[in-house]
DRENTINU-598908 format. One record per residue (C-alpha): residue in one letter; x, y, z. Coordinates in steps of 0.02 Angstrom, whole numbers, plus 50000, padded with zeros to 5 digits. Each point is the difference from the previous one (the first is absolute). Example, Ala and Ser with C-alpha at 12.3 -4.5 7.8 and 13.67 -1.06 7.14 Angstrom:
<sites>
 rodo     X     Y     Z
    a 50615 49775 50390
    s 50069 50172 49967
</sites>
This chain:
<sites>
 rodo     X     Y     Z
    m 53361 55031 55455
    y 50127 49894 49906
    k 50151 50096 49935
    a 50091 49940 49845
    l 50172 49929 50038
    y 50091 50119 49883
    r 49928 50146 50099
    k 50027 49919 50168
    w 50182 49959 49964
    r 50049 50160 49909
    p 50169 50056 50074
    l 49988 50144 50124
    k 50187 50033 50017
    f 50146 50007 49880
    d 50077 49847 50083
    d 49846 49897 49951
    v 50019 50036 49814
    i 50088 49856 49911
    s 50114 50000 49847
    q 50013 50191 49994
    k 50142 50027 50123
    h 50091 50116 49878
    i 49852 50119 50015
    t 49946 49980 50181
    d 50178 50025 50067
    t 50015 50164 49903
    l 49831 50064 50060
    k 50039 49953 50180
    n 50165 50094 49994
    q 49913 50154 49930
    v 49874 49996 50143
    i 50137 49976 50131
    n 50103 50145 49931
    n 49847 50109 49968
    k 50047 50016 49816
    t 49841 49943 49914
    a 49962 50070 49827
    h 49848 50102 49952
    a 49948 49877 49863
    y 50023 49814 49971
    l 49958 49888 49852
    f 49977 49814 50034
    t 49992 49890 49844
    g 49990 49813 49972
    s 49880 49858 49959
    r 49844 49969 50102
    g 50011 49929 50175
    t 50182 50045 50031
    g 49969 50123 50143
    k 49987 50173 49920
    t 49842 50060 50088
    t 50050 49910 50160
    c 50167 50090 50008
    a 49914 50164 49960
    r 49885 49978 50151
    i 50143 49949 50113
    l 50105 50150 49946
    a 49851 50116 50029
    k 49985 49933 50178
    a 50187 50002 50033
    v 50026 50184 49957
    n 49857 50046 50118
    c 50027 49872 50139
    k 50037 50071 50173
    s 50112 49855 50052
    v 50095 49937 49847
    a 50099 49840 50037
    d 50148 49972 49883
    g 49909 50084 49857
    n 49840 49900 50027
    p 49835 50072 50063
    c 49967 49947 50180
    l 49821 49941 49962
    e 49948 50049 50177
    c 49977 50190 49996
    d 49834 50077 49951
    i 50071 50054 49832
    c 50049 49822 49951
    r 49837 49924 50063
    d 49890 50125 49910
    a 50104 49984 49841
    d 49980 49810 50001
    n 49812 50021 50026
    g 49985 50129 49861
    n 49943 50136 50119
    l 50145 50122 49980
    p 49949 50151 49895
    d 50181 50052 49969
    i 50037 49843 49898
    v 49897 50009 49841
    e 49991 49853 49880
    i 49940 50032 49823
    d 49960 49866 49872
    a 50050 50079 49834
    a 49906 49866 49905
    s 49833 50075 50054
    n 50057 50178 50044
    n 50101 50042 49846
    g 49927 50166 49947
    v 50074 50173 50013
    e 49864 50051 50124
    d 50054 49861 50120
    i 50181 50062 49998
    r 49946 50181 50017
    e 49903 49950 50155
    l 50158 49916 50067
    r 50103 50155 49960
    d 49876 50114 50088
    g 50000 49889 50154
    a 50191 49995 50007
    v 50008 50183 50054
    y 49924 49957 50169
    m 50113 49946 50143
    p 49985 49820 50063
    e 49876 49978 50141
    r 50093 49878 50113
    c 50160 49947 49913
    s 50164 50080 49955
    y 49971 49967 49815
    k 49850 49986 49886
    i 50029 49848 49887
    y 49916 49971 49833
    i 50009 49821 49936
    i 49946 49989 49817
    d 49980 49819 49944
    e 50004 49950 49815
    v 50061 50176 49961
    h 50026 49956 49816
    m 49810 50005 49979
    l 49995 50190 50022
    s 49952 50100 49846
    t 50124 50118 49918
    s 49912 50152 50072
    a 50000 49919 50173
    f 50187 49970 49989
    n 50024 50182 49952
    a 49898 50055 50150
    l 50102 49887 50114
    l 50167 50058 49931
    k 50008 50172 50080
    i 49952 49948 50177
    m 50123 49853 49990
    e 50140 50113 49941
    e 49986 50123 50144
    p 49888 49926 50135
    p 49982 50076 50174
    d 50127 49935 50126
    y 49866 49898 50087
    v 49939 49906 49843
    k 50072 49840 49927
    f 49945 49898 49850
    i 50016 49812 49976
    l 49953 49939 49825
    a 49979 49816 49956
    t 49984 49923 49827
    t 50015 49835 49907
    e 50032 50088 49833
    i 50143 50122 50024
    h 50015 50036 49813
    k 49831 50088 50004
    v 50056 50124 50133
    p 50064 50163 49921
    a 50186 50032 50017
    t 49962 50168 50082
    i 49916 49907 50144
    v 50133 49864 50012
    s 50141 50127 50009
    r 49923 50081 50154
    c 49991 49838 50100
    q 50117 49878 50083
    r 49967 49842 49900
    y 50001 49826 50077
    d 49979 49843 49893
    f 49917 49855 50090
    r 50060 49828 49947
    r 49892 49847 49974
    i 50001 49900 50161
    k 50099 49838 49991
    p 49895 49840 50002
    e 50095 49933 50151
    d 49964 50161 50097
    i 49816 49990 49956
    a 49992 49817 50050
    g 50084 50037 50167
    r 49878 50140 50037
    l 49852 49891 49954
    l 50057 49861 50116
    y 50018 50127 50142
    i 49825 50070 49970
    a 49927 49825 49987
    e 50078 49953 50167
    q 49928 50155 50085
    e 49828 49971 49923
    n 49999 49811 50036
    i 49994 49959 49815
    n 50072 49831 49948
    l 50117 50051 49857
    t 50134 49885 49931
    e 50167 50067 49937
    d 49963 49940 49823
    g 49832 50085 50007
    a 50079 50162 50059
    f 50130 49994 49861
    l 49867 49970 49866
    i 49898 50148 50063
    a 50159 50105 49997
    r 50035 49949 49821
    l 49823 50040 49944
    a 50009 50171 50084
    d 50140 50052 49880
    g 50092 50109 50125
    g 49846 50080 50081
    m 49973 49973 50186
    r 49820 50061 49998
    d 49950 49874 49866
    a 50086 49861 50098
    i 49912 50039 50164
    s 49832 50017 49910
    l 50023 49828 49922
    l 50048 49928 50170
    d 49840 50076 50071
    q 49898 49921 49861
    c 50083 49830 50021
    s 49973 49999 50189
    v 49812 49998 49970
    c 50005 49864 49865
    a 50114 49872 50085
    e 50043 49947 50176
    r 50179 49962 49947
    i 50075 50112 49866
    t 50108 49897 49882
    p 50056 50032 49820
    e 49848 49901 49941
    s 49876 50105 50101
    v 50087 50160 49941
    s 49984 49940 49820
    d 49814 49962 50023
    t 49965 50167 50084
    a 50098 50103 49873
    g 49925 49907 49852
    i 50166 49941 49930
    a 50061 49829 49947
    g 50081 49898 50135
    r 50182 49955 49980
    d 49964 49822 49940
    y 49884 50058 49860
    l 50122 50135 49951
    f 50148 49882 49983
    d 49891 49871 49912
    i 49959 50131 49868
    i 50182 50050 49977
    e 50057 49818 49986
    a 49863 49965 49872
    l 50054 50153 49901
    s 50182 49945 50003
    e 49945 49828 49934
    k 49887 50084 49868
    n 49853 49901 50071
    i 49854 50104 49934
    s 49861 49887 50066
    g 50081 49995 50171
    v 50008 50189 50012
    l 49821 50023 49941
    n 49935 49871 50125
    i 50087 50091 50143
    v 49930 50167 49942
    n 49827 49923 49989
    t 50015 49936 50179
    l 50056 50169 50063
    y 49862 50090 49905
    n 49867 49885 50075
    k 50069 50044 50172
    s 49975 50185 49957
    k 50185 50038 49999
    d 50047 50174 49938
    l 50080 49971 49828
    p 50087 50171 49988
    r 50075 49965 50172
    l 50052 49827 49939
    c 50087 50085 49853
    e 50093 50113 50121
    e 50056 49850 50102
    l 50062 49911 49844
    i 50098 50155 49949
    t 50081 50007 50172
    q 50050 49816 49999
    i 50063 50000 49820
    r 50102 50155 50044
    n 50075 49897 50140
    i 50042 49862 49876
    m 50082 50127 49886
    l 50109 50066 50142
    i 50048 49824 50053
    k 50046 49959 49821
    i 50104 50156 49971
    s 50076 50024 50173
    p 49993 49838 50100
    d 50129 50056 50128
    s 49899 50151 50058
    a 49827 49925 49972
    g 49970 49983 50187
    n 50002 50190 50020
    l 49906 50042 49840
    v 49859 49873 50000
    m 49831 50060 50067
    g 49923 49846 50080
    l 49997 49882 50146
    p 50164 49914 50048
    d 49937 49825 49961
    e 49954 50053 49823
    l 50179 50029 49946
    e 50044 49818 49965
    r 49844 49971 49897
    l 50033 50158 49901
    k 50180 49945 49967
    k 49938 49834 49932
    i 49878 50086 49881
    s 50133 50123 49941
    q 50108 49856 49940
    s 49868 49949 49871
    l 49979 50174 49925
    e 50114 50106 49891
    t 50026 50182 50047
    e 49922 50063 49837
    r 49843 49897 50030
    i 49985 50064 50179
    m 50011 50180 49944
    a 49875 49969 49859
    m 49879 49926 50128
    l 50018 50155 50109
    d 49962 50113 49851
    i 49844 49902 49956
    l 49935 49994 50179
    q 50026 50186 50027
    e 49907 50039 49838
    c 49862 49882 50058
    h 49987 50090 50168
    v 49979 50167 49911
    r 49866 49933 49883
    m 49902 49911 50138
    s 49948 50169 50071
    k 49916 50042 49833
    v 49925 49837 49934
    l 49826 49936 50037
    n 50048 49818 50033
    k 50159 49987 50105
    r 49997 49810 49997
    v 50010 49992 49810
    e 50144 50126 49999
    f 50097 49899 50130
    e 49969 49835 49910
    m 50061 50073 49834
    t 50156 50061 50090
    a 50027 49828 50077
    i 49991 49918 49828
    r 50122 50128 49930
    l 50121 49966 50144
    c 50001 49815 49959
    r 50062 50025 49823
    d 50177 49954 49951
    n 50042 50183 49966
    p 49876 50108 50096
    v 49973 50162 49906
    q 49885 50141 50049
    t 49881 50035 49857
    v 49960 50180 49962
    q 49852 50050 49893
    a 50044 50153 49898
    d 49873 50128 49942
    n 50042 50021 49815
    t 49911 50166 49986
    e 50100 50075 50140
    l 50161 49927 49930
    l 49971 50076 49829
    d 49957 50168 50076
    k 50163 49998 50097
    i 50098 49952 49844
    r 49924 50143 49901
    r 50038 50126 50137
    l 50178 49936 50016
    e 50028 50009 49813
    n 49934 50178 49991
    k 50109 50054 50145
    i 50154 49929 49914
    i 49960 50076 49830
    n 49961 50170 50074
    s 50138 49992 50128
    s 50090 50163 50030
    v 50141 49920 50099
    s 50159 50056 49916
    r 50132 49937 50119
    d 50098 49840 49980
    s 49971 49845 50106
    g 50068 50018 50177
    d 49998 50191 50003
    i 49923 50076 50154
    v 49850 50115 49982
    d 50050 50127 50131
    k 49873 50141 49981
    p 49830 49934 49943
    l 49906 50154 50054
    k 49999 50187 49988
    n 49901 50098 50129
    q 49975 49844 50106
    a 49861 50026 50130
    v 50093 49916 50143
    e 50176 50064 50018
    e 50124 49858 49974
    p 50151 49997 50116
    k 50168 50039 49921
    p 50115 49848 49986
    n 50126 49995 50142
    i 50121 49884 49907
    d 50116 50015 49850
    l 49898 49924 49857
    q 50140 50016 49873
    n 50117 49877 50086
    l 49864 49882 50065
    s 50001 49816 49950
    l 49829 49918 50019
    d 50079 49827 49990
    e 50069 50025 50176
    i 49833 50052 50078
    p 49885 49865 50074
    k 49817 49989 49949
    f 49872 50099 50101
    e 49904 49879 50113
    q 49841 50106 50009
    w 49977 50005 49811
    e 49873 49857 49999
    n 49895 50093 50130
    i 50005 50155 49890
    i 49943 49898 49849
    e 49854 49927 50100
    e 49946 50175 50051
    l 50015 50061 49819
    k 49884 49859 49947
    k 49864 50081 50106
    d 50033 50178 49943
    n 50052 49976 49818
    p 49993 49821 49930
    a 50066 50055 49830
    v 50160 50069 50075
    a 50020 49847 50110
    g 49979 49888 49847
    s 50136 50093 49906
    l 50118 49965 50146
    y 49991 49811 49980
    a 50171 49921 50037
    s 50069 50170 50053
    y 50108 50035 50152
    a 50060 50150 50098
    q 50160 50054 50087
    v 50032 50138 50125
    a 50158 50103 50021
    g 49990 50147 50118
    n 49833 50085 49968
    v 49991 49940 49819
    l 49889 49854 49948
    f 50048 49919 49833
    i 49863 49902 49909
    t 50058 49874 49869
    a 49858 49943 49886
    e 49994 49875 49857
    n 49853 50087 49916
    r 50038 50163 49911
    w 49817 50046 50016
    f 50035 50041 50182
    v 50128 50131 49947
    d 49864 50084 49896
    l 49879 49992 50146
    f 50127 50073 50119
    k 50020 50152 49887
    n 49818 50041 50030
    r 49983 50130 50138
    e 49852 49922 50094
    t 50073 49824 49989
    a 50171 50050 50068
    v 49921 50097 50144
    a 49888 49851 50041
    i 50149 49881 50000
    g 50099 50115 50113
    e 49854 50018 50122
    t 49975 49810 50006
    i 50185 49974 50039
    r 49992 50134 50135
    r 49844 49921 50076
    v 50075 49825 50008
    t 50176 50046 50056
    g 49964 50156 50099
    q 50135 50093 49904
    g 50012 50106 49844
    y 50126 49948 49867
    a 50074 50078 49845
    i 49942 49873 49870
    r 50105 49945 49851
    v 49938 49878 49869
    r 50090 49892 49872
    c 49947 49864 49879
    l 50108 49854 49945
    t 49898 49966 49842
    t 50028 50098 49840
    k 49857 50062 49892
    e 50045 49871 49868
    q 49995 49858 50127
    q 49833 50060 50066
    r 49928 50008 49824
    n 50060 49823 49965
    m 49919 49941 50162
    a 49833 50078 49950
    e 50009 49923 49826
    s 50037 49832 50079
    l 49848 50016 50113
    i 49889 50045 49852
    e 50068 49851 49901
    k 49962 49883 50146
    a 49825 50071 50014
    k 49969 49968 49814
    n 50067 49822 50013
    s 49883 49965 50146
    g 49849 50017 49886
    i 49947 50178 50035
    e 50074 50084 49847
    t 49831 50064 49941
    a 49979 50098 50161
    v 50172 50079 49974
    e 49955 50060 49828
</sites>
C-alpha cells in the first residue's frame, strides 16, 4: 500500500528535525542527563515539527540504548513506538476528544504503572481545543503526576491555553522553517524517491508552504503524480496559482494603470480555472516584495520572499511606483482577499479590485451603515452627557472596583515617582485587543487607538475614549478585561487606566460626529 511522503519521511530522531536546533539540542541534553520534565508544551504554526518532536521525545525517554540523546530506533521499544503498537505512549487528539469525560479517562488510566516502558507518556495534540471543564480536570494530574507519567502538549494557538496549564509546563516555541531549509529537504527526498525536481521548483514549493514542512512535502507528493519533471510551472499548475509570468504581467499592467490589460489576463487565468483567492495571495506577496525593495533596497535580498531571478524584475517595477501607491495597493488587495471568502462571485470582486488598483489614487471604498452609525452616535452622546468621570485628563484610575471577584496583585513598583514617558509600549497589547473583540466587542471598540505599558506587575492602559474609563469602573467589565489579559499573557497584572481626552473634548467630538451625520443627508433619522 502506498504511503504518503509526509508520513514516510517524518523524522524519527532529533537530528533529522530541521530548523528547530534550539529545541532539539535542549531536549537531547535533558535525555542525556536524565533531567526531563514532567510536562512540556510545544507551540508553533502547523508543520513545524511539534508532534514529531513529541513522538521522538517519548521514544527517547524510554529507549534502552539512547545514542547522544536520540532514540536508537533498533530496540523493541523504538520499533513498536514507530509502528504505533506501544501502549505506554498514548496520543490524544484534543480536537475530537475535548470533553471532560475524555480527560477523566486519561486521569484514571494514569494511576496504572507503564506496562513495558520506564515512563507512560501522554501526547495531547491541539490541546487548545479542550473545553474549560476538561482543562480543569487535566490541571490536577498535571500539577502532581506520578513519577512515571509525563505529558507533552502541542498547540497552534497558545493564547487559548489557560495560564494555569502553561505555568506547569516547559514551553518550547517552534519557528517557521526557512524556505531554503525546506527546499533542501525537498531536493533530498526527491533524490531518494527518484523524483525529478528542479531547484526552482523546490524553492517555489517551499515558498507556498509558508514555513510548514508537512505542507511542502504533501505538495511535492501531489506534483510528482502530475508531472514527470517538477518545475515552477508544473508546481503552479498543480497548486492552482498563477505562474510567475502571468503574475508579473498583472503587476506591470497595474503599475501602468492598464485596466484592459489586467482584465484580459484575469480572464485568461479564470478560463484556465486558476484559483482567484490564491492569485490574490500571490499578488499580495509580490507587491510586499516591491514595497520592501522600494523602502530598503540594500537589504531587499534577505527580506524578499521569491525566487532569486525575480529580484531584478521586481526592482524594475518598484522604480515606476511611489511608496504610498504600493501601500495603498496592499491595503486594497488584503481587503479584497477578506471579502472573496464571503461573496458569491469571486471573479467580479477581483475585477472590481483590479479596476480600483489602476486608478491614479487607489482608495478603498467603505460602505457605511447609517443606522448603525447613528445608533453609535446616540450611545456615545448619552455616555458623555451622563458621564460620572470626575477626574481631569491624564489622571490614572487606580481602583475601579470594590470587592473584585479575582484578587488583583499588589503593585510591586513605586507608582508615585513613575514616569510613563520612559516606559516602552507593551507589544502584546494588539493580541489582547483581538481577544477582547471576541469576548466583548463594545470594550474593544472603546479601546480604539489605545496603547498599554508595563512596569513591574502593573499594566497601564492609555485610552483616547473616556467611555472606556466608565466601562472600566463597571465590576463585570473590569474583571473580564483582567481575565482576558491573564489568558493572553499568562500573567496577572494590577491594571491602571488613564484617558488623555477631557470630557469637554469628548463632547465636542460627539457634536462634530452628529453635525457630520446631519450634513450627509441623514438629519431626519437623527431627529
